[in-house]
C-alpha positions as CSV (number, residue, x, y, z in Angstrom):
1,X,-0.6,0.3,-0.3
2,X,1.3,4.0,-1.2
3,X,2.7,4.8,2.6
4,X,1.1,8.2,1.5
5,X,-2.0,6.8,2.0
6,X,-0.7,4.9,5.6
7,X,-0.1,7.9,7.4
8,X,-3.0,10.1,6.1
9,X,-5.4,6.6,7.4
10,X,-5.7,8.2,11.2
11,X,-5.6,11.3,10.5
12,X,-9.3,10.0,7.8
13,X,-10.4,7.8,11.6
14,X,-10.2,11.0,13.7
15,X,-11.8,12.3,11.5
16,X,-15.1,9.9,11.6
17,X,-14.7,10.0,15.5
18,X,-15.4,13.7,15.8
19,X,-18.1,13.7,13.5
20,X,-19.4,10.8,15.3
21,X,-18.7,12.4,19.0
22,X,-20.6,15.5,17.6
23,X,-24.1,13.6,16.3
24,X,-23.9,11.4,19.9
25,X,-24.1,15.4,21.1
26,X,-26.3,16.1,19.1
27,X,-29.0,14.0,19.6
28,X,-28.1,14.4,23.4
29,X,-28.4,17.8,23.4
30,X,-32.1,16.9,21.9
31,X,-33.0,14.4,24.7
32,X,-32.9,17.3,26.8
33,X,-35.0,19.8,25.0
34,X,-37.4,16.9,24.1
35,X,-37.1,16.0,28.1
36,X,-37.3,19.7,29.1
37,X,-40.6,21.2,26.7
38,X,-42.6,17.9,27.6
39,X,-41.8,18.7,31.7
40,X,-42.3,22.9,30.9
41,X,-45.6,21.8,30.3
42,X,-46.6,19.7,32.3
43,X,-46.0,20.0,35.8
44,X,-44.8,24.7,34.6
45,X,-41.6,25.8,34.4
46,X,-40.8,26.7,38.2
47,X,-41.7,23.5,39.2
48,X,-39.4,21.5,37.4
49,X,-36.0,20.5,38.2
50,X,-33.1,20.1,36.1
51,X,-32.4,16.2,38.2
52,X,-36.1,15.7,36.8
53,X,-35.3,17.4,32.9
54,X,-32.1,15.3,33.4
55,X,-33.5,11.5,34.9
56,X,-36.1,12.1,32.1
57,X,-33.6,12.8,29.1
58,X,-31.2,9.2,30.8
59,X,-28.4,11.3,31.5
60,X,-26.8,12.4,34.2
61,X,-27.1,16.1,36.0
62,X,-23.6,17.4,34.6
63,X,-24.6,17.2,31.7
64,X,-27.4,19.1,31.2
65,X,-25.5,21.6,33.4
66,X,-22.6,21.2,31.0
67,X,-25.0,21.8,27.8
68,X,-27.2,24.9,28.9
69,X,-26.1,26.4,32.3
70,X,-29.1,26.4,33.4
71,X,-33.0,26.4,32.9
72,X,-33.1,29.5,31.0
73,X,-30.5,28.1,29.0
74,X,-33.1,24.7,27.7
75,X,-35.2,27.6,27.8
76,X,-33.9,29.3,25.3
77,X,-33.0,26.3,23.3
78,X,-36.8,25.2,22.8
79,X,-37.3,29.3,22.0
80,X,-34.4,28.8,19.4
81,X,-35.5,25.1,17.9
82,X,-38.6,26.9,17.0
83,X,-37.0,29.9,15.3
84,X,-34.9,27.4,13.2
85,X,-38.1,24.9,12.2
86,X,-40.2,28.0,11.2
87,X,-37.7,30.2,9.6
88,X,-38.9,33.7,11.9
89,X,-35.6,34.3,11.5
90,X,-34.4,34.1,8.2
91,X,-37.1,35.6,6.3
92,X,-36.9,38.7,8.8
93,X,-33.1,39.7,8.4
94,X,-32.5,39.0,4.6
95,X,-33.3,42.5,3.4
96,X,-32.7,42.1,-0.4
97,X,-34.8,44.2,-2.2
98,X,-34.2,43.3,-5.7
99,X,-36.3,40.3,-4.2
100,X,-39.8,40.8,-5.6
101,X,-41.7,42.8,-2.5
102,X,-44.8,40.0,-3.3
103,X,-42.9,37.0,-2.8
104,X,-41.2,38.4,0.1
105,X,-43.7,39.0,1.7
106,X,-45.8,35.5,0.4
107,X,-42.4,33.9,2.6
108,X,-42.8,35.9,5.5
109,X,-46.3,34.8,5.9
110,X,-45.9,31.8,5.5
111,X,-43.2,31.9,8.3
112,X,-45.5,33.1,10.4
113,X,-48.1,30.2,9.7
114,X,-45.4,27.2,10.9
115,X,-44.5,29.8,14.1
116,X,-47.6,29.9,15.3
117,X,-48.8,26.6,14.2
118,X,-45.8,25.1,16.3
119,X,-45.2,28.0,18.7
120,X,-48.6,27.1,20.6
121,X,-46.8,24.7,23.3
122,X,-43.7,27.3,24.1
123,X,-45.8,30.4,24.1
124,X,-47.8,29.2,26.9
125,X,-43.5,27.6,28.4
126,X,-42.4,31.3,27.9
127,X,-45.3,32.4,29.9
128,X,-45.3,30.8,32.8
129,X,-42.0,31.4,33.0
130,X,-41.7,34.6,32.8
131,X,-44.1,34.4,35.9
132,X,-41.9,33.0,37.8
133,X,-38.9,34.0,37.1
134,X,-37.6,37.4,36.0
135,X,-34.9,36.7,34.5
136,X,-37.3,34.5,31.5
137,X,-40.2,37.6,32.2
138,X,-36.6,40.0,30.9
139,X,-35.7,37.5,28.5
140,X,-39.3,37.3,27.1
141,X,-39.3,41.2,26.5
142,X,-36.2,41.4,24.5
143,X,-37.4,38.8,22.8
144,X,-40.5,40.9,21.7
145,X,-38.6,44.0,21.3
146,X,-36.5,42.3,19.1
147,X,-39.1,40.9,16.9
148,X,-40.4,44.3,16.8
149,X,-37.3,45.6,15.1
150,X,-36.8,42.3,12.8
151,X,-40.3,43.8,11.3
152,X,-39.0,47.1,11.4
153,X,-36.4,46.2,9.1
154,X,-37.5,44.0,7.1
155,X,-40.9,47.2,6.8
156,X,-37.9,49.5,5.6
157,X,-36.6,47.2,3.0
158,X,-40.4,46.9,0.9
159,X,-39.6,50.9,1.0
160,X,-39.9,51.3,-2.2
161,X,-42.7,49.3,-2.9
162,X,-45.0,50.6,0.3
163,X,-48.6,52.2,-1.0
164,X,-48.4,56.1,-1.5
165,X,-48.7,57.9,1.8
166,X,-48.0,55.2,4.0
167,X,-44.2,54.8,5.0
168,X,-41.7,52.5,6.8
169,X,-43.4,53.1,10.3
170,X,-46.5,52.8,9.8
171,X,-46.1,49.5,7.7
172,X,-43.8,48.0,10.8
173,X,-47.2,48.1,12.4
174,X,-48.9,46.6,10.7
175,X,-46.8,43.8,10.0
176,X,-47.0,43.9,14.0
177,X,-50.4,43.6,14.6
178,X,-51.4,40.9,11.9
179,X,-48.9,38.8,12.6
180,X,-49.4,38.6,16.3
181,X,-50.1,35.0,17.9
182,X,-53.7,36.5,19.2
183,X,-54.3,36.4,15.8
184,X,-53.8,33.1,14.4
185,X,-55.5,31.9,17.9
186,X,-58.9,33.8,17.4
187,X,-59.3,32.6,13.9
188,X,-57.5,29.2,13.6
189,X,-58.0,27.8,17.5
190,X,-61.8,30.7,18.3
191,X,-63.5,30.5,14.5
192,X,-62.0,26.9,13.4
193,X,-60.7,28.7,10.5
194,X,-58.3,25.8,8.6
195,X,-54.4,26.6,8.4
196,X,-54.4,27.6,4.9
197,X,-57.8,29.7,4.4
198,X,-55.9,31.6,7.6
199,X,-52.6,32.3,5.7
200,X,-54.4,32.6,2.4
201,X,-56.1,35.9,4.5
202,X,-53.1,36.8,5.8
203,X,-51.2,37.3,2.5
204,X,-54.1,38.9,1.2
205,X,-54.1,41.3,3.6
206,X,-51.0,42.6,3.8
207,X,-50.9,42.9,-0.1
208,X,-53.7,45.1,0.2
209,X,-52.7,47.2,3.2
210,X,-48.7,48.2,2.3
211,X,-47.3,47.3,-1.2
212,X,-48.6,49.2,-4.4
213,X,-51.4,48.0,-6.4
């Protein structure tokens, strides 16, 4: 066998082991997040301890602390996972003015639908955590401020396409109001609209309210 190949084989094996370890670490992280989310819903944020989370996830207590540091760290991981699955952050931070404004608005609508469709449990967890933990409440407030700022940036990127007489501040306010979870809950969970009906309504309403005809 070529000696060069022999010399490189240990590095290849090491890379494979590192990849496997990374996968195992991610799997462990996911197990803890899933266990914590279920427990936060079952018995509340304040009554759920790191010890109980570790037991439910089947890992050592020290492992939970090493990965997340605290319950608030797990709470942030739950929120981040939720945002990743809905792609809402990607849509809001993509301010490509060259893209078709209607396509971009439709992307926002789709991400909003996914966010609230998957987010009832996360909202419930954060509401309970905020009521019991001032720091969790501060993080929730910070998250809401960040969302408002992202929507303002999104509206600003649409400025050349806003309907006459509508400035960026008012456009951002319209986006903020119509994309709130309370609107989704009222139409879908209380009034029985289908997800597709909600998405179509939100898309048409935002387009009519914001964009040039």
